[in-house]
N, C-alpha and C positions, 0 to 999 in steps of 0.2 A: 504494500499499500505506500510505500515511500514515495514513489512517481506521483502517485493521484495527489499525495499531500503537496509535493513540489509544483504540481500544476495550479493547485489552488492558490499555492502562496504566490507562485508569478503572478496570476491573475489579479490577487488583492494588491498586490504592488504596482501593479499597471494603473488600478484602479484609483489607489493613493496619490499616483504620479500626476492625474489627471486626463490619462488616456480616455480615448472614445468609448464610453460606456456602450453606447450603441452596438458596437460591433462585438462585444465581447459575447452575446447570447448566440450569434451566429458563427462565430467562431468555435465554441462551446460543441455546438450541434455538429459542425463541419469534422471535426475533430473524431468524433464519434462514428458518424457516418463512416468515416474512411478505414474503420478500423477491422480487422480480419479476424479478431479473436474476439469470440461471444464470450467464453469463460471471465477473460480479461475486462470484458466490457461489464459483462452481469456483475460482477465483485465490485468494481469500480465506479459504476456508474451512481450508485447511492450518493457516493462524496460530490458528483457535479449537481445531484439534486437537492442535497443539503445547500451547497453554496447558493445555487441560482435561488432556492428559496430566500436566503439570507439577503442577497442583493435585492431581491424585490420588495424587501421589508424596508430596505434603504431608500429605493425607488420605486416605490409602489404604483407608479402610474407608467413606467418606462416600457413603451409597448414592444421593443425588441427583447427585454428582460422577460416580460410576460409570455410572449411568444416561445421563447425559448424553455420556459418553465414548461408551457402546455405541451410542446412538441418531444421533451426528454420524458416526462412524466409518460405521455402515450406510450413512447417506445419503449420505454422499462417495463409498462404494463403489460404490452403485445408480445415482446419477444423474451421475458424472463420470467414472470409471472404467473404460476399456475394454480395457485389457491383462488378460487373465483371471487370470494369475499373481497380480499386484499387486491385483486385487479379491479374491481368494482371502484373500489374506494381510490385506487391512483387515478383511474380514467377520470371520475369525479374530480379530482381535483387538477388534472390536466384541462378540464372543460372549462372549471371555475376560471384558470388562468387564460385561457383562450377567449372567454367571454369578458373577461376583464382587458384585456388587450384590445379586443374590439370596441368597448365602452369608452377605453382611454384615446383610441385613434378616432372614432367619431361618435359623438353624443348621441346622434339618432340610431347607434348601434345597441344602446343601452337596452333595449326593451326586448331583443331579436327573439328571445324565447317566449314572450307574452303577448305580441302582436299577432293578428290575424294572417295566416299565409298569405292571402292576395296581398296584405301591405308589407308583408316579409319580402316577398318576390319582387315587388314594385320598387323596394327599396334596393335591392340586390341589382336591379336593373340600372341603377345610377351608377353602382361602381365601375371604376376604371382600373387602368393598368396598375396605377400604383396600390390599388387594394388587392392584388394577387396574393401575396404572402399572408396577408392576414386572413383572407376567405380561406385559402387553402388550409393553415392553420387549423381554424374555426371547425371546417368542415371535417377533417382527419379526428380532432379531438371528439367532437360530437358523435361521429361515428362508432370511435371506441367505447365511447360512455354508454351508447345506445345497445351495442354488443353485448357488455357486461351487467347490463341491465335490461334485458330481454322477457323479465317475468314480470315487469313493470309497465304497464301499459300506456301510462304517462310518456313515459321516454320512447318506446315504440312509435306513439303517434307524432314523433319528431321526426322521423325518418323523412317527412315529405320535405323538412327544412334543410337536412343534410343534402338531398337529391338538389333541391335548388343552390346549396352553395357551389356545390360541385359542378353543375351546370353552368352557372355562372364563371367559373375557373375555365371550362371548356371554351365557353363563347369568347373569352376575353385572350387566351392563349393556351390552345389544348395541349402543346408541348411543354408547358408549365412543369417543371420537376418532372422531367422525362415523361410526361403524360399520365402521372398516376391519378391524375381526376378521372381519368378512362376508366383507370382499374377499380376504383370506388365504385364508380357507377356501374361497371360490370357487376361488381357482388351486389349491388342494390337490385339490380334488375334479375338476379339470378335465385333471390332469395326463396321465390315460390315456384311451381311448375306453371306452365302455361294455363291448365286447367283449374289453377287456383287464383289465376290473376296475374300470375308473372309474365316476365318479357323475356324469356332466355333467348330470343334471337336478336335482340336490343344488347341484351348481356355479351353474346358472342362478339357483336360488331365493337363495343368498347373495349373487350380485353383484347380483340386482336390491333385495335388500334393504340392500345397503350403499350404493345409489345411492338410495333411498329416506329410508334415515335421514339422508343427509347432505343432504337435499332437493335432490339433482343438484348440491350443490356440489362433492363430491368427484370431479373429472374424470378420474383414475387409475382408478377403480372402473368407469367406461365403458369406458376403453381397455382393461383388463384384460378384462374382459368380452366385448369383441370377438375381444381377440386368443386368450383362453384357450378361451372357450367358443363363440362364433360360428364361429370357425376350425374348431374341433374338429369341430363338426355339419356344417360347409360351409352355414352360413346366411348368406349375403351379403347380403341385406336388411337383417338384424338388425344385421350388422356395420359396414355402410355407414352405417346410422341412428345409431349409437350413437357412431361417430367424427364424423360431421356435428354432430351435438351438442355434441360436447366442442370444436369448432373454433368454435363459434357462441357458447360460452358465454364470460362474464366471468370470468378465471381470477383475478382477485382476492377471495381470502376469508379470511378471518382463521384462521391455521392451517393454511392448505392453499396457500398463493399458489403458493409455489417449486414445489411437486409439480403444481400446475396448468400452469404453464408449461411442465413437463418432459412433463407427460400430453400437450398441445398440439402438442408437437413428434412425441411417439411416434403421436399419432393420424394426423397428417399422412404419417408413415413408413409406417403401417399401409394407408392410404387409396391411397399410392401404390404400393404392393407387390400390391394387392388383385386386379388382373385376371391376374398372374402366380400367384397362390395359387389363386384359384377357378376 
């Protein structure tokens, strides 16, 4: 843990020297995204979380720090936490930070959870390119929150807002963050089979676009394509083809390395369980 303490010490020295606080959150997230050791990050990330918590206490309205807190808590809950209650609590904190970031950035975003959906969508229609990072962070954190609160109908009812957020990201710049908004929309559209109101063919198009926009570098898009679409429509050939491509790929890609290493683990898990599923 000495190297993690060193990172924290360096960051705090930079702050005391008056360096740009706005960039600290972004650099923390980037350093984690580009790491290829899931065990190291899993053990060290709590130190980052505690440091960001402290920074937010000092600068409670700093949008970049609140976004970093949302992204890091969401990533930690999604990649490393298997206890449902703990994951739910961490995702709730991620969403709280994301909501605070939105409110800090734009006062008319302070009531996003309470306003009627048509008003919500009209407000998003006014968002521009400068709002992209905030919209994506908010949508990601909200999706994680709903996933870990799926037994709460009030949370599930908010899915339309997450969909609207990600659709606005796509409308503004579908290539943002390697097309990951398409990946989220793929999952949202494949939650149910077509007979129950799902839209699997739209999901398929979103997953394929996420893969294309990242030029195949986003391995998690292929994993989710296999898990959520191919399994939904019982397409074993597509399922296995996508997962084998994941396992054959180089996971080290700027901004995607940690996620890709995780994706390869999940790809192997899905292949190992494929005979029982299909």
